[in-house]
C-alpha positions in Angstrom: -22.9 -16.5 24.0 -22.5 -20.1 22.8 -23.6 -19.0 19.3 -21.1 -16.2 19.3 -18.3 -18.6 20.2 -19.3 -21.0 17.4 -19.5 -18.2 14.8 -16.1 -17.0 15.8 -14.6 -20.5 15.7 -16.2 -21.1 12.2 -14.8 -17.8 10.9 -11.3 -18.7 12.2 -11.5 -22.1 10.5 -12.6 -20.5 7.2 -9.7 -18.1 7.3 -7.2 -20.9 8.0 -8.7 -22.8 5.0 -8.3 -19.7 2.8 -4.7 -19.4 3.9 -4.0 -23.0 3.0 -5.8 -22.6 -0.3 -3.6 -19.5 -1.1 -0.5 -21.6 -0.4 -1.8 -24.3 -2.8 -2.6 -21.9 -5.6 0.8 -20.3 -5.0 2.6 -23.6 -5.7 0.7 -23.9 -9.0 1.6 -20.3 -10.0 5.2 -21.0 -9.3 5.2 -24.0 -11.7 4.0 -21.8 -14.7 6.7 -20.1 -16.8 6.6 -16.4 -16.0 5.7 -14.8 -19.4 2.9 -17.2 -20.2 1.6 -16.7 -16.6 1.6 -12.9 -17.2 -0.3 -13.4 -20.5 -2.9 -15.4 -18.6 -3.0 -12.7 -15.9 -3.7 -10.1 -18.6 -6.7 -12.1 -19.8 -7.9 -12.4 -16.2 -7.6 -8.6 -15.9 -9.6 -8.1 -19.1 -12.3 -10.4 -17.8 -12.4 -8.5 -14.5 -12.8 -5.3 -16.4 -16.0 -6.6 -18.0 -17.4 -8.5 -15.0 -16.8 -5.9 -12.2 -18.7 -2.8 -13.4 -18.5 -1.0 -10.0 -14.7 -1.2 -9.9 -14.5 -0.4 -13.6 -16.5 2.8 -13.1 -14.3 3.8 -10.1 -11.2 3.4 -12.1 -12.5 5.2 -15.1 -13.6 8.1 -12.9 -10.2 8.2 -11.2 -8.3 8.3 -14.5 -10.6 10.9 -16.1 -10.5 13.1 -13.1 -6.7 12.9 -12.6 -5.9 13.7 -16.2 -8.7 16.1 -17.1 -10.2 13.7 -19.7 -13.7 12.8 -20.6 -15.1 9.6 -19.2 -15.7 8.5 -22.9 -12.2 9.2 -24.0 -10.4 6.2 -25.6 -7.3 7.1 -23.5 -9.3 6.7 -20.3 -10.5 3.3 -21.3 -7.0 2.2 -22.4 -5.5 3.3 -19.2 -8.3 1.7 -17.1 -7.8 -1.7 -18.9 -4.1 -1.5 -18.3 -4.8 -0.9 -14.6 -6.9 -4.1 -14.4 -4.1 -6.0 -16.1 -1.5 -4.6 -13.8 -3.6 -5.6 -10.8 -3.9 -9.2 -12.1 -0.1 -9.3 -12.7 0.4 -8.0 -9.1 -1.7 -10.8 -7.7 0.2 -13.3 -9.7 3.4 -11.9 -8.3 2.0 -12.1 -4.8 1.1 -15.8 -5.4 4.8 -16.4 -6.4 6.3 -14.6 -3.4 6.3 -17.7 -1.0 8.6 -19.7 -3.3 11.1 -16.8 -3.9 14.4 -16.5 -2.1 15.8 -13.3 -0.8 18.4 -13.3 -3.6 15.7 -13.7 -6.3 13.6 -10.8 -5.0 16.7 -8.6 -4.7 17.7 -9.4 -8.3 14.3 -8.7 -9.7 14.1 -5.2 -8.3 16.5 -2.5 -9.5 17.4 0.3 -7.1 19.6 3.2 -7.7 22.6 2.7 -5.4 22.5 6.4 -4.4 18.9 6.1 -3.4 19.5 2.9 -1.4 22.4 4.6 0.3 19.9 7.0 1.8 18.1 4.1 3.4 21.3 2.5 4.7 22.4 5.9 6.1 19.3 6.1 8.2 19.7 2.6 9.4 23.4 3.2 10.4 22.3 6.3 12.3 19.8 4.1 14.2 16.9 6.0 12.7 13.9 4.3 11.2 11.4 6.0 8.9 7.7 6.1 7.9 7.8 4.6 4.4 4.8 5.9 2.4 3.8 4.4 -0.9 0.8 4.3 -3.2 -1.3 1.6 -4.9 1.1 1.9 -7.7 3.0 -0.7 -9.7 4.0 -3.8 -7.7 3.4 -1.9 -4.4 3.6 -5.2 -2.4 7.2 -5.5 -3.5 8.2 -2.4 -1.5 7.9 -4.3 1.7 9.1 -7.6 0.3 12.4 -6.0 -0.9 13.0 -4.2 2.4 12.4 -7.5 4.2 14.7 -9.4 1.8 17.5 -6.9 2.4 17.0 -7.6 6.1 15.8 -4.1 6.9 13.7 -4.1 10.1 10.4 -3.3 8.6 6.7 -3.6 9.5 3.7 -2.8 7.2 0.6 -1.3 8.6 -2.5 -2.6 6.8 -6.2 -2.2 6.8 -8.8 -4.7 5.6 -10.3 -3.5 2.4 -11.7 -6.8 1.0 -14.0 -9.5 2.4 -12.6 -11.4 5.4 -11.8 -14.6 3.5 -10.0 -12.9 0.6 -8.1 -10.8 3.2 -7.0 -13.9 5.0 -5.5 -15.3 1.8 -3.7 -12.0 1.0 -2.3 -11.7 4.5 -1.0 -15.3 4.3 0.8 -14.5 1.0 2.2 -11.2 2.1 3.6 -12.6 5.3 4.8 -15.9 3.9 8.4 -14.8 3.7 8.5 -13.2 7.1 7.2 -9.7 6.3 5.8 -8.3 9.5 2.2 -7.0 9.2 0.2 -5.0 11.7 -3.4 -3.9 11.5 -4.3 -0.2 11.7 -5.7 -0.4 15.3 -4.7 0.7 18.8 -2.4 -2.3 19.2 -1.0 -2.0 15.7 -0.3 1.7 16.2 1.4 1.1 19.5 3.7 -1.5 18.0 4.4 0.8 15.0 5.5 3.6 17.4 7.6 1.2 19.4 9.2 0.0 16.1 10.1 3.5 15.0 11.6 4.3 18.4 13.8 1.2 18.0 15.0 2.6 14.6 12.9 0.4 12.5 10.9 1.2 9.3 7.1 1.4 9.2 5.2 1.2 5.8 1.8 2.7 4.9 -0.1 3.4 1.7 -1.0 7.1 1.4 -3.0 7.5 -1.8 -6.5 6.7 -0.4 -8.1 7.5 3.0 -9.9 4.4 4.1 -10.8 5.8 7.5 -12.7 8.9 6.5 -10.7 10.9 9.0 -8.1 12.4 6.6 -7.4 15.9 5.4 -8.9 17.7 2.4 -6.0 18.6 0.1 -5.5 19.3 -3.6 -4.5 16.1 -5.6 -4.1 16.4 -9.4 -5.5 19.9 -8.9 -8.8 18.6 -7.4 -9.7 18.4 -3.7 -9.9 15.0 -2.1 -9.2 13.4 1.3 -5.8 11.8 1.9 -4.8 10.0 5.1 -3.2 11.9 8.0 -1.9 8.7 9.6 1.6 8.7 8.0 2.3 12.3 8.9 0.8 12.0 12.4 2.9 9.0 13.1 6.1 10.6 11.8 5.6 13.8 13.7 4.7 12.0 16.9 8.1 10.3 17.1 10.1 12.8 15.0 10.8 10.1 12.3 11.6 11.0 8.7 9.1 10.2 5.9 10.5 8.2 3.0 8.4 7.8 -0.1 9.1 4.6 -2.2 7.4 3.3 -5.3 7.8 -0.1 -7.0 7.3 0.5 -10.7 6.8 -2.4 -13.0 9.2 -2.7 -15.9 9.1 -4.9 -19.0 11.1 -7.3 -17.0 11.3 -7.0 -13.3 10.7 -3.8 -11.2 12.3 -0.6 -10.3 12.2 0.8 -6.7 12.2 4.6 -6.6 13.1 6.1 -3.3 12.5 9.8 -2.7 14.8 11.9 -0.4 13.5 11.7 3.2 12.0 14.7 5.0 10.8 15.5 8.5 7.4 16.9 9.6 7.9 20.3 11.1 7.6 20.6 14.9 6.0 24.0 15.5 3.3 25.2 17.9 0.8 24.8 15.1 0.6 21.0 14.8 -2.3 21.1 12.3 -0.3 23.3 9.9 2.7 21.1 10.3 0.7 18.0 9.4 -1.0 19.7 6.4 2.3 20.9 4.9 3.8 17.4 5.2 0.7 15.9 3.6 0.8 18.3 0.7 4.4 17.3 0.2 3.4 13.6 0.1 0.5 14.4 -2.3 3.0 16.1 -4.7 5.2 13.0 -4.7 2.3 10.7 -5.2 1.0 12.7 -8.1 4.4 12.9 -9.8 4.9 9.1 -9.6 1.4 8.3 -10.8 1.8 10.6 -13.8 4.8 8.6 -14.9 2.9 5.3 -15.1 -0.9 6.0 -14.9 -1.7 2.4 -16.1 -0.1 1.1 -12.9 -2.2 3.1 -10.5 -4.2 0.1 -9.1 -6.6 1.7 -6.8 -10.2 0.5 -7.2 -11.9 3.0 -4.8 -13.0 6.4 -5.9 -10.2 8.8 -5.0 -12.5 11.8 -5.6 -15.9 10.6 -4.2 -19.0 12.8 -4.7 -19.4 13.1 -1.0 -17.0 12.7 2.0 -16.7 9.0 2.9 -18.5 7.8 6.0 -16.2 7.0 8.9 -15.2 3.4 9.2 -16.2 1.8 12.5 -12.8 2.1 14.2 -12.2 1.9 17.9 -9.9 4.9 18.0 -9.2 8.1 16.3 -6.0 8.6 14.3 -5.7 12.0 15.9 -4.8 10.3 19.1 -1.4 9.3 17.7 0.5 11.8 19.7 -1.1 10.6 22.9 -0.1 7.0 22.1 3.4 8.2 21.4 3.6 9.9 24.8 3.0 6.6 26.6 5.0 4.3 24.3 
């Protein structure tokens, strides 16, 4: 027991150290002029493309499968290299987040006033929404913009990188007050409570990290997408709002799709599947517009169904959680 407590204490200390290191690097990133910093990030992306063969193969496979191209196609390699560069630029942007003001974030992201009016209308009605996005463009900036505009927003996240790297990323994401919750029984309960209060809850929807999703067509090929967003929306009768932060030559553009509700019929499984298919269509359309910004490094179409992650609950219990909370 004493050993377990020591290990836990050491891990906590290491995470705190990584958080402080992230803050230090963030200060350095803020000093660099933006365009030279992006050029440097591009070179880091090129280096990562060569040094990380596992992720390179995953990205090549995703691009070739999505766009019906040969793995050896020059277009596949070109798009894959761009994806690595986009990811490096995203990380640079995340490093700069702590030093940015609300006004600077708002100015950097263009939003169609008519699309933003939809968000404001929901807020005025006292209704929140399940905000779904993809690992597309500067996806971290979806939550940062909503928080900067003082929208009550919480992002549900899952750890997909080693603990220490995860600690640094969480520190940067939450540095300006963005509320984060883990995908867990506690996080799910808080997300449900937030939606009932008329707040907005964000989730990525282009990859199923739990292994408990639904098999659906995506770019014309079957793969598993997460049921979490549609289960959560149906459980509390909240609308689903798809939002994507596309990178531009200068700044970003937030694209907000019209909201929709998950049907509430006697056939819950059919309701969930129809809503998930609708999300898959929106994800696909947005990815097709900027394929070089689809920064997912896991295989979207694995050769076999992913193994379940060791989670202490099943996402299918969302309705039971909603009943009590």
